Steps between C-alpha positions, in 0.01 A plus 500: 500500500409755233129433547522565876662838449175627351331477835748749645440771244224748580290533186345823628839672536487610137540869404312430180189476715369852536386631836139523381500142378652380826229684693216361288647150519526519878143633535377203299719252692362624831142460373581145377660398833204649693250304289691177550572558872318201644575489873791728554759347266575824313407757771860583593601542135199718426580732797870525416432562130242771579751679723780481240264614223366792709847633570600461134190683373554789744849554364367493144247773588768702662733458200231606256427804713866611517559431128206723420628770734847478347346547154311806626813646659695443173236674300507791739878533459466495124226765513717736701798435274292606199367803687859610563591460139195710399587768757854528362367527143255772594746698704795472268375796288451713811857431601632597158305827508622579850861447400484617142841560340664317793578159357741412777226528761253308289755221477496479872136396477540278199865381485404214268204665336126448559538142374672396819178572693273359237692168518509495878428165668385401849861413575660836416224754527560563865850622420375717220235650724759584769730664246228705332352617834847607614541720191142636520557594867827672422333699214162544671525880500466515121221245481128533562364470848438137608738354244708323764200375685351327198810295446562439867146376544522248217839382633341435842210313334741282301719425802195398700352290220832333428550407869152353513567300185826359640336413827219318322752299300648391830156398630435293184831320542427419860146379429624285211750335740221430753276370224772266382542364855128443539483334163777263613303414814189426291689288249651294783156448658357383169788249471428376855139453397593308189724257690264450786187466289685249287558291816143541627353404162754225431216249442314748277758709317238641257326669799822663609597613152155650459581762767778652282375657176820554305315679221460791739878530532597452140199601293313289245623153410743508790750720310724701718462877459803720532428792734538851348806699602449723813405861445787740490 
């Protein structure tokens, strides 16, 4: 009974097979079926496999596009974060001059010192921006013209960039889910091909086996290759 169980395990349903290897294998498989398609014995399998592969490839393209966009959005958020830190550093002396000999007021701007702003992260900088802008607005009369606007503008830029980054993360997650579903469809179709071609070529198993180049799935010498971890 153990030997029979092997026929009910889909060998293509293996996460160690990377998406690119699966695509290349399927391209090659379709070409081999087409070349051996005497009469119309493989026509239905060719058409179904082309459809499944096409849908899978489209999701991969979409996933790559959104991953690239997410990276760009993240870089933009980081850039604005660094611009805010630089703005605080450059304006800190101006604030100290404006409120010279008034340490209590200066503490309103920097309750935990300048280091708190220098060590700001994407996660907490929004709160720091709001707090600092609130103090600057309240003390605007003693500060140079446009002081509030400079900080308000960079807060707006950060909020917009952060929202775009979060939205893109959501898009990536959605596309990955769709990509996974299309991969499952393709893997099932390849398994159907394997079973059916084995039956069609039952009198010539070498011919049937020749349509499935395992080296394209697992690399040289048929060794399985572990897929790299997904990008964070």
